[in-house]
N, C-alpha and C positions, 0 to 999 in steps of 0.2 A: 743579713739576718742569719743567725746561727741556729742550726737544727741538730739535735742529737739523733744518731742512728746506731744500729747494731751491724757490725761487719758480718756478712753472710758466711765468711770462711772461718773466722776465729771466734765469733760471738762477742768480741770486745766492743764496747761502746766508743764511738768517736763523734766528733763534731764536724758538720759540714756547713760551709758558708754558702748561702744562696745570694746571687747577685743578678740584676737584670741583664738580659741579653742586649747587646748593642747592634742596632740595625741602621740602614740608610734607605731612603726612598728618593726617587728622582722624578721631578716634573720635567719631562722632556718636551720642549716645544719643537714642532716640526711644521713645515709648510708655512702658511700664512696665518698662524695663530692657534693651530690645533695642538693638543697634547696627546701623549701616548699612554694608553691603558693596556694592561694585560688581563686576560681571563685566566685565573689561577687554576692549576691542576691539583695543587696540594692545599690542604686546609690552612687557614680559613678560605673556603671557596668564594668565587665571585670576582668582580672587576677590581683591579688595584693598580696603583702606581708601580712601575718596576722598582725593585729593590730587594734587599736581603741582608744577611748577617755580615758583620765586619769580621774578617779573618784575623787571627792573632798576628801581630806585627804589621798590620795594614792600617793606613790612615783612613779617616772617614772619606776623604776625597778619592783615594785609590779604590776604596770599596764601591763608591758611587759609580765611578767610571767602569769598573769591572762588572758590577751587577747590571748596568745599562747594556753593556755589550752582550753579556750572557743571556739576558732576557728579551732583548729586542734586536740584536745584531747591529745596533747603531753605535757609532763612535761619537761620543758626546763631548761638548766643551762646557765645563761647569761655569755657571755665571755667579754662583754664590749660595750660601745657606739661607733657607727661608725661615725655618723654625725647628726646634726639637720638641718632641711629644713624649711624655713619660707617664701618663696615667696607667697605673698597674692593671686596670681592667680593659685597656685598649685592645689588647690581643688576647683572645680567649684561651690560647695555649699556655702562655706564661708571660711574665712581666718583661716588656721590651722598652728600650729607650731608642727612639728613631729620630735621626736628624734628616730633614728633608732638604734636598738641593734643587735648585733650578738649573736647567741645562738647555742647550740648543743642539740640534742635530740636523743633518741633511740626509735625505735618502728615504727609503721605505722600510718601516720596521717589520721584522719577521719574528715569529714566536721562537723562544729559546727554552732554557732549562726549566722554567716554572710555568710557562704558558701551557694551557691544556692541549693545544695542538698548534701547528704552524700558522693557522688562520686566526688565532685568537689574540691578535694584537691589533689595536685600533689607533690610528694616528691623527684623528681629526675630531675631537670632542669640543663642540662649541655650543651654539644654541639650538641645534637641530638634533632630533632623536637619532640614535644610532640605528643603522639599517639591519637587514636580515643577517642572522648569524653573529651579531655583535652584542646580543644580550637584550634585556628589557629596557627600552627607552631610557638610556643614560643621557642626561643633559648636564652640561657643565654647570649651569646655574643651580642644579639640584644637588650638587656634590657637597657633602659636609667635610671640609678639610680636616676636622678633628678625627674623622673616622678613617682617613687614609693611612696607609702604612701596612704594617704587618709583614714586613719583609720576611724572607726566609723560605 
């Protein structure tokens, strides 16, 4: 999309091109079937899959491995791409296109750069409600996959 703007320094009109931001999200399986969620410290707040923005010069796969490590301290093995989500209204901040990967990891996740604190990573979301300090009753069956993402 092309947008006309005025330069704040010289007052000349110029055209700026707006493009969606490219992101990745990772469904990390740990233990005997649980997945990892992080409690975000940056907007949009709430529980989310680990993920974030793809850096310039980086592949989607490299970004997924990097973001998983930064946000959960886990070394992941990517199993494949699940789906890409591109609804312009999906992220309230701006238009993103997110590719979701499935991955496996061993170990205990620990909060990283986007978790609100070190204890705000949860590695076993199945059919039981999350416990104390893990948020309001998150159930795997209640999760709307369309709403996941929002990396960054």
